[in-house]
N, C-alpha and C positions, 0 to 999 in steps of 0.2 A: 738279184743284183741291185739292191737299193742304193740310192745315192745319198749324200749327206745334205739334208735340208733342215731348215728351221722355220717353224710356223709361229707367227705372232697371233695368238687367238683373239686379241682385242681388235687389231686392224685387218687381220686376214692376210697380211703380207707374208710372202714366202721368200726366204733367202737360201740360195744354193751355194754350197761351199765346194771348192775345187782343189786340185793338187797344188796349184800355185799358192794356196793359202795355208799350206802345211799338211794337207791330208796325205795319207799313204797312197792314195789312188782315187780314181773316179767311181769306184764301186766297192761295196762291202758285202761280206758273206752273211746270208741269213743265219741267225742263231749265234753269230760271233759277236756277242755283246756281254757286258758285265757292268754292274754298278758297284763301285768301291764303297766301303763303309763311310768315308767322309763326303760322299756325294759325287765324286768324279765318275765320268762314264768312259768305258772302253769299247771300241768298235774295231773289228778286224776285217781285213780284206786280202786280196792276192798279194799286195805289196807290203804287208806288215799290219801294224795296228796304230790307233790313235787313242790317247788318253787326254781328256779335257774336263774342265769344271764348267758346266753350263751357266752357272751363276756369274762367271767371270768373262763370258763372251761379250765383246763390245763391237760396235760398228764404227767405221771411219765416217764421221759426219761431215768432213771437209771435202768439198768438191775439188777435183784436181785442177791445177792451173792450166789455162789454155795459152797457147802461143800462136800468134798469127805468123804463118810460115810462107805464104805466097799471096800476092795481090795481082790480079790480071784486070786490065781495063780493055774492053772490046777484044779480048783474046790475046792481048800483049802484056807481058809482065811490066808492072809499074816500076820504073827505075827508082832506086833508093840507095844512098851511100850507107844508110843505117839499116841494120837488120829490121825486118818488119815488126818483130815482137818488141822492139825497143822504141818504136815510134809512139809518141803521145797521141797523135791523131793522123788521119789521112786527109790531105788536101786534094779534092777532086773538083773539076769544073763541070759545066753543064754537058760537055761532050761525053762524059763518063756515064753513059746511060745503061751500060751492061758491065757489071763488075763480078768477079769471082774471087772469093776469099777461101783460102785453105788454112785450117787450124790443126794443131797437134795437141794432144793431152799430155801433160807432164806427170803422169802417174805410171810408174814402171813396175808396180807390184804384179799386175796381170794385164799387160797392154792389150791383148786381143779381146779383153772383156770391157774395155773402156767404151762408153757410149756417149754421144752428143745429141742434144735436142735443141731445136730452135723454137723461139717464141716471138711471133711478130706482133707488134702493137696494133691495136685496132679492133 
């Protein structure tokens, strides 16, 4: 039951491909592979087969857009006539000692695989 993965030998990075990316399924059958004369590869599994040219695989280098979807100050939603994602800035006074920010990623190719990371200065 091999899965579809790509190894970059220079960096050691591994990329896993999934059904949402156009694969026939999440698993492939051992021995169900073939290399065509022009270099394309064929892999088969329980849901069919995939044919692709490994030289033409590309990665999306653009990070998904983020949208600020909710702002709470001391557990209470911050009132705003404008949707939070359209605000150029948030004006908070010194009482706002605890804030919660909710974000959403605007990449719908494979939403359950979107990941966010934080980087704090310092």
